[in-house]
C-alpha positions, 0 to 999 in steps of 0.5 A, a space after each residue: 386560552 391556549 391555541 391548539 394546532 389544527 388537524 391540517 397543520 399537524 398533518 403538514 408538520 408530520 409529513 415534513 418531519 417524515 420527508 426530512 427523516 427520509 432525506 437524512 437516511 438517504 444521506 447516511 446511506 450515501 456516506 456509508 457506501 462511500 466509506 465502505 469503498 463503493 466509489 472511493 479509491 481502494 486497493 485489494 491484495 488477493 492470493 492466487 492459485 499457488 506458486 508458479 501460476 500467472 498473475 491474477 487478471 481482472 476476473 482471476 482469483 475471485 473466490 479462489 483465495 483470500 483477499 484484503 482491502 485497504 486504502 491507497 494511503 495504507 497500500 503506499 505505506 505498506 509498499 514502502 515498508 516492504 521495499 525498505 525491508 527487502 532492500 536491507 536483505 530482510 526475508 519475507 517473514 521480516 516484512 510480514 512482522 513489520 506490516 503486522 506491527 504497523 497495522 496494529 500501531 497505526 493502521 498503516 497511517 503515518 500519524 502525528 500523534 499517539 500514546 505519550 510522544 509516539 509517532 508515525 507508522 510504528 508509533 516510535 518514541 523520540 524520548 526512547 531513542 528512535 530518532 527525532 520527530 521529523 525522522 520518525 515521520 519519514 516512512 523510509 526512516 521509521 521502517 529502517 529503524 524497525 528492521 534494525 531492531 528486529 535484526 537484533 532479535 535472535 531467531 526472529 524469523 522462527 519466533 511467533 509473530 507476536 513475540 518477535 514484534 514485542 521484542 522490538 516494540 515493548 507494547 502494553 498489548 503484545 497479543 494484539 499483533 496476532 490478529 493482523 498476521 493473515 492480512 500482513 502475510 498476504 500483503 508481504 507476499 504481493 509486495 515482495 513479488 511472490 507469484 501467489 499474490 497480486 495487488 491492484 488499486 482503483 484510482 481516479 486518473 490524475 488531472 495534474 502531471 506527475 513529477 518524473 524526478 519525484 518518482 525516481 527519487 522515491 524509487 531510489 529512497 525505497 530500493 536504493 540508488 542502484 535501482 535505476 540507471 544513472 541519470 543522464 544516460 540515453 533513452 527513456 530509462 536514463 533521462 530524469 525528466 522522461 515521463 516514462 521510465 523502465 526499471 531494470 529487473 535482472 540487474 537488480 534481482 537478488 539472485 539470477 533466478 529471481 528476476 520475475 519476483 523482483 519485477 513484481 515487487 517493483 510493479 506492485 510498489 508502483 501500483 501502491 504508489 500510483 495515486 501519491 506519485 501520479 503514475 498513470 500506467 505500469 506494465 511488466 511480464 505481459 500484464 498492464 495496470 492503468 489508472 484509466 482502467 484501474 477497475 479491471 486490475 492487471 490486464 493482459 498486454 504486450 510487454 517488451 520484457 526489458 523491465 518494469 515500465 512506469 508511465 507518469 501522468 502528463 
């Protein structure tokens, strides 16, 4: 004879099942909120009101232009790609092409897998002569290799982005690059220092000290050895162990009138790299970004105007 559950027991089981379903829904909501950016570190690049305007502050630019949100990892890789390009003398259009390509190939992540033996930001293949796996997984090297091939494409800056990228990549899906052009254009505007765009990141203040030597080394790898004063010089700009350094602007600008753009290129690079390098504060041209008040973006502050000041967590 089969025993059936009593109505009270069945009711208790239904209530437990309902409570468990509510708990699962709550967990799913928290996960979605975290992944979508609420509570997770994120970077935002936003267009300003046009050439020649002041950099967007904490409340500027909202609703007045386009924006693109990305993770700190993506922003750091994008900053490297941009710095390598401008250091090679490539124009902003080349940086846009490179960023759109990396967005399509790897979502700006330095991945260790891909189609066949493809690797890295641009999914370059060792078997096709792009370099060793170790070289390709170095963002500075892989970006440089991309620009080398792009520079050999006649008139690349006047070609549609999909055509220019495809001449380098030989992709099976060349039209896929097109959808990334708006975001890549906005990123390149900020990362090359154009006045019409600004990059900010939220960040969790580092509980561990940063390494000043590593910050200096990354600046030199991305922008070339001439970006900083010689080590061993007097003052905070020359000491390799100083927790604060000032990167000169005028002396490394590409033209005499290009100091402001050069400064913002360096400042945005530092913001994008802040989480990776444990940078706590960056200031330039009367604006400051700090990890402790990162939600406020670039704030108005006094600046000595000597260059881009980078403070490293201690």
